[in-house]
C-alpha positions in Angstrom: -1.1 7.6 21.8 2.4 7.4 20.6 2.7 6.2 16.9 5.8 5.4 15.0 5.9 7.5 11.6 9.4 6.7 10.4 13.0 5.5 10.8 15.8 7.8 9.9 18.2 6.5 7.4 21.6 7.5 6.1 22.6 11.3 5.6 22.1 12.8 2.3 24.7 15.4 1.2 26.9 17.5 3.5 24.3 19.9 5.0 22.6 17.6 7.5 19.7 16.2 5.4 18.7 12.5 6.1 16.6 10.0 4.3 13.7 8.8 6.1 11.9 5.3 5.6 8.2 6.4 6.0 6.0 4.2 8.4 2.9 6.4 7.9 0.3 7.0 5.1 0.4 10.7 5.6 4.2 11.7 5.2 3.2 15.2 3.9 1.5 15.9 7.2 3.9 14.1 9.6 6.9 15.6 8.0 5.7 19.1 7.2 7.8 21.9 8.2 7.4 22.7 11.9 6.3 19.2 12.7 7.5 17.9 16.1 8.8 14.2 16.0 9.7 12.3 19.1 12.6 10.0 19.6 13.3 7.8 22.7 15.4 10.6 24.3 14.3 13.9 22.7 12.4 15.6 19.9 13.2 16.8 16.5 11.6 19.6 14.6 11.3 19.3 11.0 12.8 22.2 9.1 12.1 21.1 5.6 11.2 17.9 3.6 11.0 16.9 0.0 10.9 13.8 -2.1 13.9 12.9 -4.1 14.0 9.8 -6.4 11.3 8.2 -4.4 12.9 8.9 -1.0 11.9 11.3 1.5 14.6 13.7 2.6 14.2 15.6 5.6 16.2 18.6 7.1 15.8 18.8 11.0 16.3 22.1 12.9 19.9 22.1 14.3 21.2 19.3 12.2 23.5 21.2 10.0 26.2 18.8 8.8 26.6 15.1 7.6 28.3 14.1 11.0 25.4 15.4 13.1 23.0 13.6 10.5 24.9 10.3 10.9 24.3 10.3 14.5 20.6 10.2 13.8 20.9 7.1 11.6 18.4 4.4 12.6 16.5 6.6 15.0 12.8 5.8 15.2 10.6 8.9 15.2 7.0 8.9 16.5 4.2 11.3 17.1 1.6 11.8 19.9 -1.8 11.2 18.3 -5.1 11.5 19.7 -6.6 7.9 19.9 -9.9 9.1 18.6 -8.3 10.5 15.5 -9.1 8.6 12.1 -7.7 9.0 8.7 -9.4 11.1 6.2 -10.4 8.4 3.9 -13.2 6.0 5.0 -11.3 2.9 3.7 -8.0 3.7 5.6 -7.2 2.6 9.2 -4.4 3.3 11.7 -2.6 0.2 12.7 -3.4 0.9 16.3 -7.1 0.8 15.5 -6.9 -2.7 14.1 -4.6 -4.3 16.6 -6.7 -6.5 18.9 -9.7 -6.5 16.6 -11.5 -10.1 16.6 -11.3 -11.7 13.1 -14.1 -13.9 11.9 -15.1 -15.4 8.6 -18.4 -14.3 6.9 -20.0 -17.3 8.2 -19.3 -16.3 11.8 -16.3 -18.5 12.6 -13.9 -16.8 14.9 -10.3 -16.9 13.4 -8.3 -14.9 16.1 -7.2 -11.6 16.9 -5.1 -9.2 15.0 -1.7 -8.8 16.5 0.2 -6.9 14.0 0.0 -5.1 10.6 2.8 -5.8 8.2 3.4 -3.1 5.4 5.0 -4.9 2.6 5.8 -3.6 -0.8 3.2 -5.7 -2.6 0.4 -5.3 0.1 -0.4 -4.9 3.7 -1.0 -8.0 5.8 -3.0 -8.8 8.9 -1.2 -11.0 11.4 -3.9 -12.9 13.1 -3.1 -15.0 16.0 -5.2 -17.8 17.7 -3.4 -19.6 20.4 -0.2 -21.0 18.9 -1.4 -20.6 15.2 -0.8 -17.5 13.1 -2.3 -16.5 9.9 -1.2 -13.9 7.4 -4.5 -12.2 5.9 -3.8 -10.1 2.9 -5.6 -6.7 3.7 -7.5 -6.2 0.5 -11.1 -5.6 0.1 -11.9 -8.9 -1.8 -10.6 -10.7 1.3 -11.4 -8.1 4.1 -14.7 -6.6 3.2 -15.8 -5.5 6.6 -13.7 -3.5 9.3 -15.6 -2.3 12.3 -13.2 -0.7 14.5 -15.9 0.9 16.8 -17.0 -2.8 17.6 -13.4 -4.2 17.3 -14.4 -6.7 14.7 -13.2 -7.6 11.1 -15.0 -9.9 8.7 -13.0 -11.9 6.1 -13.9 -14.0 3.2 -10.8 -16.4 3.0 -10.1 -18.1 -0.3 -9.6 -21.9 0.0 -6.4 -22.7 1.7 -5.7 -19.3 3.5 -6.5 -20.4 6.9 -4.8 -23.9 6.7 
């Protein structure tokens, strides 16, 4: 299963380093030296990575100057991940495991199906669709107490007004 782990940003310095907008909860694993990242047309090998002022800086093998780094700007990088692989923490989930899960309230009323997971600065949101309706459900334990990826179901306890 191909999973997006980041987007390459602007060059940093003159030796080919780039900033990376992380789209993974495991940046230290996904951007470790030697990691192979896939692009639409090729692959990139991480030579080194480090955090600098809250940004991930990555040096890719063969990218040695600012001009080469500039050509990578806005490139989406992915990995091939075993679909059965799960995060180490029991309360963490890969987006792909949540997509297409059926969402129901704690009283058994079906709300819809997860179509997307939005990662916003304040919190993550589940985008739940039901026909033409779309609901944004904050992905926090108080509202989403039960996630059962094996049975493809999510139980929510929505506060008043959330599903209106």
